[in-house]
N, C-alpha and C positions, 0 to 999 in steps of 0.2 A: 304394902300399902304398894300405891304406885312407882314405876320409876319410869324416870326421862330417859328414852333410849336415843344416843347423835345417830344423825344420818350420814351415811358415808357418800364423799366426793367421788370417788372411782368407783361404781358400780362396773359391775360386768358389762351392762348395758352398752355405758359411756363408750366404755376401753371399745367396745366391737366398735363402735360408729365412730369413733376417731381411728381406728388402726384400717378400717376399713376407705376410709376418706385418703388415707395417706398412701395407702395401697391401689388407689384408681389413681393419683396423680402420679406414683412412681412408675404404675404401667404406662400412661399417656406418655412421660419421661421418656419413659426406655423405648417404647415404640419409636418415638420421634427420631431417637439417638442411633437408635440399631437400624433403622430402616433407610435414614440418607447422612446423616450428620453434617447436612449443610442448610444454610438458609435460602432459603425460598417466595420466590413471588408469585404471586396469581398475574397472568397479564391477558390482556383480552386482544386476541388476533386479528383483531379490526384496528388495533389503535398501532400496529407493527406492521414493520417491511421485511418480509421474508423473501430469501435470495436465495438461487440457485448458484451453485460454481458449474460453472462450465470450461471447456477447455477450446480456445480458437483463436484467431488471426491477432496480435497486439502490438501496434504501435505507439512509441513514446509522444502524442503532441499536449502543447499548449496552444490554448485562445488569445489570439491577441488581436490590437483591434488597426486598420490599415487605412490611409489614405490618399486617395487615387489623387495622383499629378499627372502632368504630361509627362511624355516621354521624354523630352527637352527642354529646359527652361535656358533662355538666352537672358543676362543682363545686358542692360543697357544704361551704359555710361558717359557721359562727358569727354569726350576724346580733347575738347579743347574748352576751356572756360568762356564764359560770356553772357550775355543776358538774355531772356529768353524774348525773342523778336516775334516769333509767329507760330501757331497751334495748327497743324496740318488734320488730326483725326483725335477721335475719342477715348478713353479708357475703354476697353471691352475689342475694340476694332479689327476684322481678321485684315491681315495686313499680307500685299506679297511682297518678295524680295525687291529692294530697291525703293519701296514705297517712302516718301517722305514722310516722317513721324513730327517730327517740329525744325524750327529754324531759332538758331541763336547768332547775337551779333558780337564784335570782338573789333573794336576799332583799331587796336594797337597792331593787330591781326594784320589786317587789312590793308593797313599804313607799311608793316612789313613786306607783306606782297609786292607793293605799288614799287617801293623804292627797291625790291629784286629784280621784278620786271627792268626796271632802270636801269638797273646794274647789267643786266642781260643784255639790252637794245644797247647801252653805251660797249660792251666788250665784243657786241657782234660787229656794231661801226668801226671800232679798232681793228677788229680782224679783216675787216674789207678793206681797208687802207693801207695796212699792211700786204695784205697777198695781193692788192694792185702794186705798190711800189717794189714787194717782192718780184712780179709780173713784168716790172717796168725795166730792173735790173739785171732778169736774166733775160731780157731781149737785147738791153745793150750790149751785156756779154757775148750773146751770140754774133751781133752784128760784127762786134770785134770781132770775135773769131773769125765772122766770113772773110774781115779784111787780110786778117794774117793768112789762114787759109790762100788767099788768092795772090797775096805777095809771097807768099813759101811758092806757091807754086810756079809764078815766075821767075822766081830766082832759082828754080831748081832746074827750068827748062835752060835758062842764060848758061848757066853752071854744064849743065849736059853737053850744049851748044860747043860751047869755051874749050870743054875735056877735049870733045873730038877735034878740034880745029885746033888745039894745042897738037894733040896728038900725030896731028896733020904738018906740022909747025906751020900752018897758015896765021895763028898771031904767036905774039908773044908771051914768056911767061909773065909780066908783069899783068896782060890782060887777064890771062887765066886766071892769078891770084886773086884779084880782083873779084870776080863772076865767083871762086870758090870761097871767099871770105863772107861775102853777099849771101850766100848760098846756109852757110852755117851759122848766120846772124839769123834768118829767118829761121831754121829747126830751130833753134835755141827759143827762139819767139814764139814758132807753134808749141811745143812741149809746154813750156811756161804759162801760156794762154789757156791752152787745153786742162794744166793743174789748176788754175786759179776756177776757170768755168766750173770744174767736177767739186772743186772745195764750196763756191758758191753753191751748185744746185745742192749739194749733200746739207748746208747750212741753211738756205731756204725751207728744204723739205723737215730738217727737224724745228724752225721756228715754226712754221706752218702745224709738224704736229703737234707742239706743245700749245699754243693757239687753240690747235681744235681740245686738248684734253682740258684745256684750262675752261673750254668755252660750257665741252661737255659736263663739268661738275658743276659748272652755274647754273646749267639748264638742269641737272638734276637737283638742285638744293631750289630754284624754282618749282621744279615739280612737288618736291614737298611741301614749299610754302602753300601751293595752291589746291595740295591736297588736305593740309593743315585746314586753308579757310573752306575747302570745298567739308570736312569735319563739322562745319558749323551746323551745317544742316545732315541730322539724323535722321538715319533712315533703316528700315526693317533688313537684318542680315539675311533673314533666312523667311521664309513664308509662315506665318502663325498670327497668333492671336494676340494684341497689344493689352495687357494687363500691370496693375501698380504702378498707373501713372503718375509720376511725383515734379507737376513743373508746370508753372503757371506765365501765364505774358506778364513780362516787368520782371519774375524772377532772376537773381544771377545764380549762376551754375560755375563752381570752381572744378576746373578739371580733375577729369577722375570722379565725378559727384555723380550718384544713382540720380536715373531719371526715368527707370522704368524696366521692363522684363516682356519677355516675346516668348509665348509659351506655344512649341511645337506640337500641332494634333494630329501628327500622322500616328501616333498611339499613347499609350500610359503605362504607366509605373506606379505601383503601392508603393509606399512609404510607411514602414512598421514601426511600433513601440515594442520592444522589447524588457523586459525586466532582466536587470544586471546580473540575476542569479544566473542568468543562463547562458553570458555573455563566450563562456570556454567552449559552449556546446555549439554555437552558430557559427556557420560555413558558411562561403558559398556554392549552390550546389543544390542545399536544402530545398524542399517543395512543400507547398498549404497547400492547402482547400477551403473553398467557401461554398455558401450554398446563395444562389441570386433566383428568386423566382422559382421554379421547378427545374431547376437546372445547377451541376454542381462542375465547379471550375478551378483552376489549377494553376498557381504560381510558384514562382522558383526565383531564390536569392540570389538577388546577380553582384549587389556590393553592399557591404559590412561598415558602417560607421563604428569605430569603438569607441569612439567619446562618450562618457558617462553624463548623463543631466538627469538633475531631479530622483535620480536612481533609475535611471532607462537609457540604453543605448538604442540605436538606430539601424533598420536595414531594408535596401530598395527591394522590390520585387519585381518579377516581370511578368508577364503571362503565357503561360504554355498551352498551345492549342486556341482554342477557340476562345473570345475576348467577348464579353457579352455586351449587347448591342445597346447605347443609348447611356452611357459611361459618362458620369462629369465631373471635372475637377472639383474637389472635395470631400464627394461621395465618402461614404466613411463603410469601411468593410470586416465585416467578423469573420476570420481566417485562424483554420487550425493549421496550427506550424507543426510539422512530424520532424523529432529530432532522433528517430532512429526507424532502422528497416523492421520493416514486418515481420511477425514469426509467431509461430504458435506457441502458447504458454495459457497456463490454469489461472481464470481470471475470476476476481470477486468484485460483482458492482461494489460502485461507489456509494455513502450512506453516511447518517451523521454519528454509527457508533466510532469513526477513528477519533473525533474530539476527546471521548474519553479514555478509548482503550490506546492509541497512539499506534494502532496496529497490531499490539503486541500478543491481543488475545480477541476472542470472538464468541458470542453466545451459537453453537451448532446445535440443532434439533435432533434427538434422537429417532431413533428408527420408526419409533410409533408414532412422531409429530407432534405428542402431547407434550413434552417437554426441550427445555434447551439447556444446555450445560457450558459452561466454560472450557476453551480449549485454546491454547495457546499457539501461536500461528506465528510465521514470518511472513512479510510483505517485502515487495522489491522496488518496482519504477512503477508509476502511476500514469494514466491520460485524464482525459476531460469524462472516461465514464467508468475506467476499472482498474484495480490494483493487479500487480504482478505477484501470484502465491508462489512461495518458494517453499512454505515447510507448512506443515499443520492439516491442510486441506486438500480434499482431492476433485474432481468430476462427478457433479451428483450431488454433493453435499448441499443442506440447504441450511444457511446461516440469518440467523436476525440482523439486517443493516441499518434498522432506523435508530434513532438515539438512544443510549443509554442512560441519559440525564437523572432520570426519578429511579434507577436501579440500585444503587448505592454501591452495598457492596453483598449483594446478592450473588450466590453461588449458581442457582439454578432457577429456572421461569419455569412457571407451569403454565401452559396455554391453556386458555377459554374461549367457546367460541359464543 
């Protein structure tokens, strides 16, 4: 009778098929493992930037923005307070030194000036009266001195004559003694009168000198008061352009209040904002350059303002050499400010790779130019165009400097055209 024969699950053909597939998988995996051991990514060369490592002049620079300002700005303040009575010019007018800008009125100041002038006039009148009295007194003393001199001379003549006669026994002792007493009296009188005249002259001179000093002080006070009244007319202290005028007729201005400013147009400076990160590296003498039209111009730092506002501090720069024509106040300039001297260094062009690598590694092209692999690098200083290479790269090497954002953890790039 017939017998049912069970079919085998694992026949030789099936075993050979499975074994072949497994071997193929192992072969592919082993080939991949032993040939690279790295994760790879195909990259289209037209979508990346390949840059060359070079050696050349390097200088640390930072881009900053500057505003063109007049070389000197003089602020106009009210020296004396008052009411704005008249405006002589408008904002933006070009002024010459001494030109009137506006006039203030101050009744109290003008009354004080009138009072001071009256005091000076009264003092001058009193001085004239005192001088006349002193002169009359001096004349009187001189007349008195003349009388005394005359009496003395007469007494001296009689005394000498009587003395001679007495010696000749022509007159008696009594007559001679009378002449001698008269002579002695006139001599003492002359000496006393001379002393009084000298003291009177000295006293008169002292009084006149004191009066002159008092008059001079009063005159100085009057001059100061006149200047204060004169300051009610605000004038241009130098040649320049009047700007930021802040005054209207009828407006009251307090002493010291701002009225406007005068921009000196003989030259320009550039006020630059710098990030506070660089405050320790900025000092006077540093230079910067900017392009305007088809020419490059140089600026030098003349003053550093160390006060930080809004994360920035300011410096003033002046032109070195040629100044661009047609400069205007308020014009903005884009300046490259140099923070170091120029030196020869290995240079890596800047690119988006830095955002993912932090400058610690980069994809470097192989000798065949068909692959790029990771290499560790060390970067130093930087400017607007280049990084300074300290380790890991040499001149002639080629690297991928575009963004690595889509590369993930890839170890190698296969470059495809």
